[in-house]
FIKOLTOR-730622 format. One record per residue (C-alpha): residue number from 1; x negated, y, z negated; residue in one letter. Coordinates in Angstrom, 2 decimals, m for minus. Layout:
# residues N
seq	x	y	z	type
NUM	X	Y	Z	a
...
END
This chain:
# residues 567
seq	x	y	z	type
1	41.28	m179.09	m90.52	m
2	39.81	m175.67	m91.54	e
3	37.80	m174.06	m89.17	r
4	34.47	m173.74	m90.79	q
5	32.47	m171.96	m88.09	k
6	33.48	m168.31	m87.94	p
7	33.92	m166.56	m84.44	d
8	31.97	m163.44	m84.96	t
9	31.82	m160.23	m82.72	t
10	28.76	m158.50	m83.70	t
11	27.88	m156.99	m80.12	n
12	26.68	m153.69	m81.73	e
13	24.47	m155.55	m84.62	i
14	23.15	m157.86	m81.67	a
15	22.35	m155.06	m79.30	l
16	20.53	m153.08	m82.38	y
17	18.07	m156.06	m83.15	l
18	17.51	m156.64	m79.53	r
19	16.55	m152.97	m79.19	t
20	14.11	m153.38	m82.19	v
21	12.38	m156.53	m81.33	y
22	11.98	m155.34	m77.59	s
23	10.22	m152.28	m78.57	l
24	8.20	m153.76	m81.09	l
25	6.74	m155.73	m78.52	r
26	4.39	m152.62	m77.76	s
27	0.88	m152.94	m78.57	t
28	0.79	m149.26	m79.95	g
29	3.03	m147.18	m82.05	e
30	6.72	m146.73	m81.24	v
31	8.62	m143.66	m82.15	r
32	11.34	m144.35	m84.78	v
33	13.68	m141.94	m82.85	r
34	13.68	m144.79	m80.23	a
35	16.00	m146.64	m82.57	f
36	18.17	m143.92	m83.63	e
37	20.67	m144.40	m80.92	e
38	21.27	m148.13	m81.31	a
39	21.15	m147.42	m85.06	h
40	24.09	m145.06	m84.92	s
41	26.10	m146.87	m82.64	f
42	25.91	m150.07	m84.71	s
43	28.46	m148.30	m87.26	n
44	26.78	m149.63	m90.19	s
45	28.99	m150.00	m92.95	s
46	25.97	m148.14	m94.99	l
47	25.70	m145.44	m92.61	h
48	29.16	m144.48	m91.17	l
49	27.91	m141.02	m91.18	g
50	25.06	m141.39	m88.78	a
51	26.67	m139.79	m86.02	r
52	28.11	m136.97	m87.91	e
53	26.66	m133.53	m88.38	a
54	27.46	m133.83	m92.15	a
55	24.65	m135.47	m94.60	i
56	25.16	m138.81	m95.26	d
57	23.96	m138.73	m98.67	v
58	24.72	m142.29	m99.84	g
59	22.65	m143.65	m96.62	a
60	19.58	m141.32	m97.40	f
61	19.83	m142.43	m100.99	a
62	20.01	m146.16	m100.21	y
63	17.06	m145.93	m97.75	a
64	14.96	m143.39	m100.03	a
65	15.22	m145.83	m103.01	g
66	13.73	m148.83	m100.92	r
67	10.75	m146.54	m99.62	l
68	7.94	m144.85	m101.68	p
69	7.88	m141.77	m102.98	e
70	4.95	m140.72	m100.73	c
71	7.09	m140.54	m97.64	m
72	7.35	m137.09	m97.33	p
73	3.53	m137.16	m96.42	s
74	4.10	m140.16	m93.87	v
75	3.49	m140.56	m90.35	v
76	3.14	m144.22	m89.58	r
77	4.40	m146.95	m90.96	v
78	2.20	m150.13	m89.83	v
79	3.45	m153.47	m90.31	l
80	1.37	m156.81	m91.12	g
81	1.27	m159.87	m92.75	q
82	m2.11	m160.09	m94.52	s
83	m5.30	m158.16	m95.31	d
84	m6.96	m160.30	m92.45	d
85	m4.30	m158.97	m89.96	t
86	m4.76	m155.26	m90.87	y
87	m8.61	m155.54	m90.97	a
88	m8.60	m156.92	m87.33	s
89	m6.71	m154.25	m86.16	f
90	m9.34	m151.73	m87.98	g
91	m6.97	m150.79	m91.08	f
92	m8.68	m151.15	m94.35	a
93	m5.46	m151.66	m96.17	a
94	m6.92	m153.84	m98.82	r
95	m8.47	m151.06	m100.35	s
96	m5.68	m148.57	m100.01	w
97	m3.42	m147.27	m103.01	q
98	m0.70	m149.93	m104.00	r
99	2.64	m148.03	m103.95	v
100	6.09	m149.26	m104.95	r
101	9.93	m148.59	m104.43	t
102	12.74	m148.44	m107.05	r
103	15.10	m150.64	m105.02	g
104	12.94	m153.25	m103.05	r
105	10.04	m155.73	m103.70	r
106	7.53	m155.56	m101.14	r
107	3.95	m155.18	m100.90	l
108	3.24	m151.42	m99.96	l
109	m0.26	m149.71	m99.67	r
110	m0.84	m146.11	m98.73	w
111	m4.08	m144.37	m97.21	d
112	m3.24	m141.44	m99.34	g
113	m2.79	m139.33	m96.14	a
114	m0.53	m140.10	m93.27	e
115	m0.31	m144.33	m93.04	t
116	1.93	m146.70	m94.92	l
117	0.95	m150.55	m94.74	a
118	4.20	m152.59	m94.93	a
119	3.37	m156.20	m95.66	y
120	6.01	m158.37	m93.93	v
121	6.74	m161.83	m95.23	a
122	9.27	m162.71	m92.09	s
123	11.47	m161.38	m89.88	t
124	14.00	m160.21	m92.41	s
125	11.23	m157.54	m93.71	d
126	11.16	m156.11	m90.23	i
127	15.04	m156.20	m89.75	e
128	15.39	m154.61	m93.21	d
129	12.48	m151.84	m92.92	l
130	13.40	m150.83	m89.31	v
131	16.78	m149.51	m90.02	p
132	15.76	m148.10	m93.41	i
133	13.17	m145.97	m91.71	l
134	15.73	m144.75	m89.29	t
135	18.33	m144.10	m91.71	a
136	15.94	m142.19	m93.59	y
137	14.63	m140.23	m90.69	q
138	18.06	m139.18	m89.18	i
139	19.71	m137.99	m92.50	e
140	16.20	m136.09	m93.03	w
141	16.23	m134.29	m89.81	n
142	20.06	m133.32	m90.43	k
143	18.96	m131.65	m93.67	m
144	15.76	m129.98	m92.06	h
145	18.00	m128.67	m88.93	d
146	20.42	m127.12	m91.64	l
147	17.30	m125.52	m93.59	i
148	15.88	m124.27	m90.38	a
149	18.96	m122.65	m88.80	s
150	18.97	m120.17	m91.86	g
151	22.22	m121.87	m93.28	a
152	20.15	m122.94	m96.32	a
153	17.95	m120.85	m98.59	p
154	14.16	m120.90	m98.28	r
155	11.48	m119.22	m100.26	g
156	11.47	m117.74	m103.72	a
157	14.10	m117.11	m105.87	g
158	15.96	m118.06	m109.12	d
159	15.56	m121.80	m109.17	p
160	19.08	m122.34	m110.36	a
161	20.97	m119.70	m108.01	r
162	18.70	m121.43	m105.18	k
163	19.70	m125.11	m105.69	s
164	23.47	m123.99	m105.90	i
165	22.97	m122.32	m102.49	d
166	21.27	m125.13	m101.01	l
167	23.79	m127.56	m101.99	a
168	26.43	m125.38	m100.69	h
169	24.75	m124.73	m97.30	a
170	24.15	m128.59	m96.93	l
171	27.37	m129.19	m97.48	g
172	27.14	m131.08	m100.58	l
173	28.91	m131.57	m103.78	s
174	27.12	m130.91	m107.26	e
175	27.11	m134.66	m107.94	a
176	26.20	m135.26	m104.23	d
177	23.11	m132.74	m104.32	f
178	22.27	m134.11	m107.66	a
179	22.20	m137.57	m106.34	r
180	19.91	m136.33	m103.41	l
181	17.23	m134.73	m105.77	r
182	17.17	m138.01	m107.56	e
183	16.83	m140.09	m104.29	a
184	13.65	m137.41	m103.45	l
185	11.70	m139.14	m106.48	g
186	10.11	m137.53	m109.32	a
187	9.20	m134.09	m107.35	e
188	12.19	m133.34	m105.59	p
189	11.26	m129.80	m104.83	e
190	8.55	m130.50	m103.37	k
191	10.08	m133.22	m101.41	a
192	12.75	m130.49	m100.35	l
193	10.00	m128.17	m99.31	a
194	8.76	m130.71	m97.04	a
195	11.91	m131.17	m95.69	v
196	12.35	m127.77	m94.97	a
197	8.72	m127.55	m93.36	a
198	9.32	m129.83	m90.43	r
199	11.31	m132.62	m88.59	r
200	10.60	m135.97	m89.24	l
201	8.99	m137.84	m86.20	d
202	7.84	m141.24	m87.81	l
203	6.11	m143.62	m86.05	r
204	6.09	m147.62	m86.47	v
205	3.72	m150.33	m85.39	r
206	4.10	m154.15	m85.56	l
207	0.50	m155.81	m85.76	l
208	1.40	m159.49	m85.64	a
209	4.58	m161.16	m85.81	g
210	4.23	m164.83	m85.01	s
211	6.00	m167.83	m86.96	f
212	2.32	m169.35	m87.57	s
213	1.39	m166.07	m89.21	a
214	4.42	m166.02	m91.68	y
215	3.65	m169.69	m92.23	q
216	m0.18	m169.01	m93.13	h
217	0.95	m166.00	m95.50	a
218	3.42	m168.54	m97.38	a
219	0.33	m170.57	m97.71	d
220	m1.61	m168.10	m99.12	q
221	1.14	m167.37	m101.49	w
222	1.13	m171.08	m102.30	w
223	m2.25	m171.65	m103.35	q
224	m1.91	m169.03	m106.16	g
225	0.78	m171.15	m107.72	i
226	m1.04	m174.42	m106.98	e
227	m3.89	m173.43	m109.21	r
228	m1.36	m173.47	m112.26	v
229	1.10	m176.30	m110.90	y
230	m2.19	m178.52	m110.93	l
231	m4.12	m177.29	m113.84	h
232	m5.16	m180.76	m114.69	e
233	m6.23	m183.64	m112.73	a
234	m3.67	m186.34	m112.11	r
235	m2.84	m189.28	m109.69	p
236	0.13	m187.72	m108.13	q
237	1.38	m184.21	m108.02	r
238	4.24	m183.68	m110.42	p
239	7.87	m183.82	m109.73	p
240	9.40	m180.27	m109.66	v
241	12.90	m178.44	m110.32	y
242	12.74	m175.29	m107.86	f
243	14.28	m172.12	m109.00	v
244	14.72	m168.92	m107.36	s
245	15.93	m166.31	m109.82	s
246	13.95	m163.79	m111.26	n
247	10.56	m163.67	m113.38	t
248	12.47	m163.08	m117.00	h
249	15.59	m165.29	m117.28	s
250	14.25	m168.65	m117.56	l
251	11.28	m167.33	m119.55	a
252	13.48	m165.68	m122.13	n
253	15.61	m168.49	m122.35	l
254	13.03	m171.34	m123.03	l
255	10.42	m169.14	m124.47	g
256	12.16	m167.58	m127.50	g
257	9.72	m164.43	m127.98	y
258	12.57	m161.71	m128.07	a
259	14.64	m164.03	m130.68	l
260	11.49	m164.60	m132.70	a
261	10.86	m160.72	m132.67	h
262	14.42	m159.38	m132.83	r
263	13.64	m156.77	m135.29	d
264	10.53	m155.48	m133.85	e
265	12.53	m155.16	m130.32	l
266	15.44	m153.27	m132.33	v
267	13.23	m150.87	m133.87	a
268	11.73	m150.25	m130.57	a
269	15.15	m149.52	m128.98	a
270	15.96	m147.13	m131.81	r
271	12.97	m144.93	m131.00	r
272	14.36	m144.28	m127.34	d
273	17.16	m141.92	m127.44	p
274	17.85	m142.54	m123.85	h
275	18.49	m146.40	m124.08	d
276	22.44	m146.43	m123.46	p
277	22.54	m150.22	m124.29	s
278	21.29	m149.68	m128.00	l
279	24.83	m149.30	m129.58	p
280	26.15	m152.28	m127.85	e
281	23.17	m154.57	m129.06	l
282	23.57	m153.46	m132.63	e
283	27.22	m154.29	m132.46	r
284	26.72	m157.37	m130.77	q
285	24.36	m158.36	m133.24	l
286	26.34	m157.43	m136.39	a
287	29.26	m159.23	m134.79	d
288	27.10	m162.35	m134.34	g
289	28.30	m162.33	m130.72	s
290	26.82	m165.17	m128.72	p
291	25.99	m162.89	m125.77	a
292	23.96	m160.84	m128.10	a
293	20.51	m162.43	m127.05	p
294	21.21	m160.98	m123.25	n
295	21.11	m157.69	m124.52	l
296	17.80	m158.39	m126.83	l
297	16.16	m159.63	m123.57	y
298	17.28	m156.61	m121.72	h
299	15.28	m154.39	m124.40	a
300	12.54	m156.61	m124.22	l
301	12.09	m155.63	m120.74	r
302	12.01	m152.14	m121.89	g
303	9.50	m152.97	m124.76	y
304	7.02	m154.29	m122.30	v
305	7.10	m151.69	m119.83	h
306	6.70	m148.77	m122.51	a
307	3.79	m151.02	m124.11	l
308	1.96	m152.82	m121.64	p
309	m0.19	m154.52	m124.27	a
310	2.73	m156.31	m125.44	a
311	3.02	m158.08	m121.97	l
312	m0.03	m159.88	m122.82	e
313	1.51	m161.19	m126.41	r
314	4.47	m162.15	m124.83	v
315	2.58	m164.28	m122.07	q
316	0.36	m165.80	m124.80	a
317	3.60	m166.64	m126.92	w
318	5.03	m168.20	m123.69	d
319	2.08	m170.08	m122.96	a
320	2.41	m172.00	m126.01	e
321	5.86	m173.52	m124.50	s
322	4.10	m174.25	m121.17	g
323	5.48	m171.07	m119.25	i
324	2.63	m169.72	m116.99	e
325	2.51	m166.94	m114.40	s
326	1.31	m168.03	m111.30	a
327	m1.17	m165.14	m110.63	g
328	m1.73	m163.15	m107.51	d
329	1.06	m163.49	m105.06	p
330	m1.42	m162.52	m102.36	a
331	0.29	m160.59	m99.48	q
332	3.81	m161.82	m100.45	i
333	5.54	m159.89	m103.46	d
334	7.14	m163.03	m104.66	v
335	5.72	m163.63	m108.26	q
336	5.92	m167.24	m109.62	a
337	6.17	m168.99	m113.04	q
338	5.30	m172.83	m113.61	v
339	6.89	m174.33	m116.84	i
340	5.93	m177.63	m118.31	e
341	8.97	m179.48	m119.56	l
342	6.91	m181.71	m121.88	a
343	5.41	m178.43	m123.68	r
344	8.70	m176.73	m124.41	l
345	9.10	m176.25	m127.97	r
346	13.11	m177.02	m128.90	p
347	13.07	m174.63	m131.98	e
348	12.56	m171.62	m129.95	r
349	15.31	m172.12	m127.05	l
350	18.00	m169.77	m126.84	d
351	20.92	m171.32	m128.88	p
352	23.05	m171.62	m125.89	r
353	20.66	m174.30	m124.47	l
354	20.74	m176.63	m127.35	r
355	22.10	m180.18	m126.46	m
356	21.23	m183.66	m127.54	p
357	18.09	m185.18	m126.27	g
358	15.94	m182.41	m126.23	l
359	13.22	m184.54	m128.07	e
360	12.65	m186.73	m124.64	w
361	11.15	m183.82	m122.97	l
362	8.01	m184.56	m124.55	r
363	7.56	m187.51	m122.15	a
364	8.40	m185.45	m118.89	s
365	5.88	m185.10	m116.06	d
366	8.04	m182.46	m114.40	a
367	7.52	m178.75	m113.69	r
368	9.99	m176.01	m113.07	i
369	8.63	m173.96	m110.28	v
370	10.60	m170.43	m110.89	n
371	10.01	m167.76	m108.19	i
372	11.21	m164.29	m108.05	d
373	13.85	m164.45	m105.17	y
374	12.57	m163.56	m101.74	p
375	14.03	m161.23	m99.24	l
376	16.07	m162.94	m96.55	g
377	13.95	m165.49	m94.05	f
378	11.23	m165.39	m96.43	a
379	12.94	m167.93	m98.27	a
380	12.67	m170.38	m95.75	y
381	8.94	m170.06	m95.32	h
382	8.37	m170.23	m99.29	l
383	10.27	m173.38	m99.89	l
384	9.10	m175.39	m96.66	s
385	5.22	m174.56	m98.39	r
386	6.44	m175.75	m101.80	l
387	7.74	m178.95	m100.08	g
388	4.62	m179.59	m98.41	q
389	2.65	m178.93	m101.35	g
390	4.51	m179.95	m104.72	a
391	5.64	m183.40	m105.86	g
392	9.17	m184.97	m105.62	a
393	12.10	m182.36	m105.32	l
394	14.30	m183.12	m108.19	l
395	16.35	m180.01	m107.92	g
396	16.93	m176.89	m106.15	l
397	18.55	m173.86	m107.73	y
398	19.16	m170.38	m106.26	v
399	20.52	m167.44	m108.35	m
400	20.79	m164.29	m106.48	g
401	22.89	m161.04	m106.15	k
402	25.33	m160.41	m103.56	a
403	28.06	m158.16	m102.34	a
404	31.73	m159.44	m102.75	t
405	34.77	m158.81	m100.50	l
406	37.35	m159.33	m102.92	n
407	35.81	m159.60	m106.52	g
408	34.39	m157.27	m108.81	q
409	30.85	m156.11	m110.01	i
410	29.65	m158.53	m112.29	g
411	31.66	m161.56	m111.26	d
412	29.77	m164.71	m110.56	v
413	30.62	m166.45	m107.13	m
414	30.05	m170.41	m106.39	i
415	29.89	m171.35	m102.78	s
416	30.66	m174.40	m100.98	r
417	30.32	m173.25	m97.46	v
418	27.48	m170.88	m96.13	v
419	27.19	m169.45	m92.65	h
420	23.61	m168.44	m91.95	d
421	23.03	m165.82	m89.43	e
422	19.69	m166.44	m88.68	h
423	20.36	m169.96	m87.32	s
424	24.07	m169.34	m86.80	d
425	24.66	m172.78	m88.80	n
426	27.26	m173.19	m90.95	t
427	26.27	m175.33	m94.05	y
428	28.76	m177.55	m96.12	l
429	26.95	m178.21	m99.44	l
430	28.47	m180.19	m102.59	r
431	27.21	m177.41	m105.04	n
432	25.79	m178.46	m108.35	a
433	27.79	m175.90	m110.22	f
434	31.59	m175.34	m110.65	a
435	33.75	m173.06	m112.87	f
436	32.96	m175.04	m116.03	d
437	29.16	m174.91	m116.00	d
438	29.15	m171.05	m115.87	v
439	32.41	m169.89	m117.49	a
440	31.27	m170.37	m120.97	p
441	28.53	m167.91	m120.93	w
442	30.56	m165.16	m118.97	l
443	31.93	m162.52	m121.39	t
444	32.86	m159.77	m118.86	h
445	33.11	m160.90	m115.37	g
446	35.13	m163.59	m113.68	s
447	33.73	m167.24	m112.14	v
448	34.87	m167.61	m108.61	l
449	34.07	m171.09	m107.24	d
450	35.21	m172.80	m103.83	n
451	33.94	m169.66	m102.10	q
452	32.26	m169.04	m98.59	k
453	29.23	m167.23	m98.52	a
454	27.54	m165.36	m95.39	v
455	23.88	m165.00	m95.27	t
456	23.52	m161.36	m93.49	v
457	20.44	m160.18	m91.88	r
458	19.76	m157.15	m93.49	g
459	21.91	m154.61	m95.62	a
460	22.29	m152.16	m92.67	f
461	22.90	m155.01	m90.26	l
462	26.65	m155.00	m91.10	q
463	29.60	m152.99	m89.91	n
464	33.26	m152.99	m90.65	p
465	34.22	m155.20	m87.59	n
466	31.81	m157.70	m88.49	y
467	32.79	m157.91	m92.30	m
468	36.24	m157.88	m91.31	g
469	36.17	m161.17	m89.03	v
470	34.09	m163.21	m91.78	f
471	36.73	m161.87	m94.38	y
472	39.82	m163.08	m91.95	r
473	37.73	m166.68	m92.18	e
474	37.94	m166.67	m95.70	g
475	34.20	m165.69	m96.28	y
476	33.96	m163.48	m99.25	s
477	30.43	m163.53	m100.45	v
478	27.58	m161.57	m98.51	l
479	24.05	m162.20	m99.67	e
480	20.67	m162.59	m97.78	m
481	18.89	m165.89	m99.03	e
482	20.98	m169.04	m99.14	a
483	21.03	m169.71	m95.12	g
484	17.19	m169.84	m94.91	p
485	16.84	m171.81	m98.12	y
486	19.42	m174.26	m96.70	l
487	17.69	m174.56	m93.60	s
488	14.37	m175.29	m95.46	a
489	16.63	m178.12	m97.30	v
490	17.76	m179.67	m93.90	y
491	13.96	m180.00	m92.85	e
492	12.83	m181.29	m96.44	l
493	15.33	m184.64	m95.74	v
494	15.63	m184.81	m91.87	d
495	12.77	m185.63	m89.63	p
496	13.97	m182.99	m87.09	r
497	13.78	m179.15	m87.26	r
498	17.10	m177.67	m88.46	h
499	19.49	m177.22	m85.56	p
500	21.11	m174.12	m84.56	n
501	24.85	m173.01	m84.12	d
502	26.30	m176.12	m85.43	e
503	28.27	m177.26	m88.51	v
504	25.96	m178.89	m90.67	v
505	26.98	m181.25	m93.69	s
506	24.24	m181.19	m96.48	l
507	26.53	m182.94	m98.97	s
508	25.34	m186.44	m98.25	e
509	21.93	m185.68	m97.01	r
510	20.05	m184.81	m100.42	t
511	18.49	m187.04	m102.87	g
512	18.38	m183.91	m105.31	f
513	20.79	m181.51	m106.70	a
514	21.50	m178.37	m104.75	v
515	22.80	m175.51	m107.17	g
516	23.46	m171.48	m105.39	i
517	25.05	m169.13	m107.92	l
518	25.49	m165.34	m106.99	h
519	26.60	m162.49	m109.07	y
520	28.17	m159.77	m107.77	a
521	26.23	m156.55	m107.41	s
522	28.31	m154.70	m104.89	d
523	31.93	m154.32	m103.63	t
524	31.53	m153.04	m100.13	p
525	34.83	m153.13	m99.04	y
526	36.69	m151.15	m102.18	s
527	33.90	m148.50	m102.33	r
528	31.26	m148.06	m99.64	r
529	29.04	m146.13	m101.96	q
530	28.86	m149.49	m104.58	s
531	26.09	m150.77	m102.28	l
532	23.92	m147.46	m102.75	l
533	24.49	m147.60	m106.72	s
534	21.81	m147.90	m109.29	k
535	20.51	m151.02	m111.12	s
536	23.33	m152.95	m112.87	l
537	20.91	m152.38	m115.88	g
538	22.00	m153.72	m119.32	s
539	25.92	m154.43	m117.87	f
540	24.10	m156.96	m115.51	g
541	22.68	m159.05	m118.22	t
542	25.93	m160.77	m118.63	d
543	26.62	m162.38	m115.31	s
544	22.15	m162.70	m114.74	t
545	22.27	m164.97	m117.81	y
546	25.14	m166.89	m117.46	a
547	23.57	m168.07	m113.86	c
548	20.47	m168.49	m115.69	a
549	22.18	m170.40	m118.46	i
550	24.10	m172.77	m116.08	a
551	20.76	m173.34	m114.02	i
552	18.69	m173.96	m117.31	t
553	20.95	m176.35	m118.96	r
554	21.48	m178.42	m115.68	q
555	17.80	m178.79	m115.38	i
556	17.33	m179.99	m119.18	l
557	20.33	m182.25	m118.69	k
558	19.27	m183.90	m115.70	r
559	15.74	m184.13	m116.72	e
560	16.71	m186.10	m119.98	i
561	19.00	m188.40	m118.13	e
562	15.91	m189.09	m115.75	r
563	13.84	m189.90	m118.44	l
564	16.32	m192.23	m120.23	k
565	17.08	m194.10	m117.40	t
566	14.58	m197.21	m116.79	p
567	12.35	m197.24	m113.67	t
END
């Protein structure tokens, strides 16, 4: 019999986590430098240069991309779970300026001076943010020391010559120096001046980290969704198809705004000389490619971002098809949509969703609750709360990004085994998807089914030895949400809490479909820098929409079958 549970060797990572949580028990501020030794000796695959004198631009760029551009001014980072938590400790975070990052969705507020408030939705936010801050500080201080030693130029001078000299003194190639400048944000000169001016001595403080506080935050999140989900009085709560994906794919496929306004979107794309996807969009539209709508949907995102007023028009259009935003996500930056299947307009659907029996949907009482995929263990809290507040669960579908140890960027992986590093359980599931459900909609990548996934605790909390153990055991998919979702699924169908350190078969336990799809965004074994790359951009629409189409088609098929079956 195949051994499903890997015998992992993660002493360095375990030590790092123990260090983080033991120090954060302090009721005061903890200097980030207290984490540096454990961080450096964890041999993180994202920060292999932590102990070297040379600057690890990749690690710094990854960390900087997941922190706000105000970081050069920040001295302390305060972690809390809600506005009430911050207020109880004397921080008026509710009134602070909202700041964002390029690479991570997390509610962040800055007081305009030295304090950044980071709202944590689960332990995963802590395990993600502390290593990010530590890597950022280690590399910042390397750069400062080189500049302060006189090896790098300071002061006035020809900007072009100064940049060349600075890159040389920092030991960076022209490409790496350009990447460093990009990582420093919209004002790289100002940020480099801050690096030259001082060593970084960040402090971090955890205000509250109790399990019940995370549940309370999830309850506030659900209340925002419930107002839309229960917009009218009913004798019982409507049944639900739960989807964890993003806030645009299902709306585009089911709402049809982009397809109905094709010429307007193409004209807007032509006005943007920097849009790299325009030639391919025009080619696919001219050829009548079935995948052309994917790039049209990508163009819609740029259109809405460039013209904020357009968002209201899109939302009004979608509302005619029963697609509504669930509003304020409270202190958890996970937005949601509620889609009433009875109000869908078949003539507006993406052509790839057409199927017999769509007219039956007019009699449906079901909803799709679609959420922007959460980070790590927050998935457990959010699904658990939805399970308490929604009607019967008819299907659970997860679409997420993952690193692949043997595939290529743009591939789609379908796993039947998930090892969860949070619970140390190995979950065996009958995945609702197979090769034929996804392959017809994927143009560029490959569909790899019968895979095995591992839910890791954080991007920095992996090292080559750690990944090698999993790879030898046949695990090829590294992601962050499937395990917590499956732990919540266990508790939705069993009277007990989920176990720990067990092999758990969910194949016969659930009365609803469970489908998990991952598209490959990183290839850490073939090239470490890929984990530090930019967004997939328009290229990513191929695998994203292949997954979204497979999920949406299955929901529509299952609902039609349910409505046709006499009760």
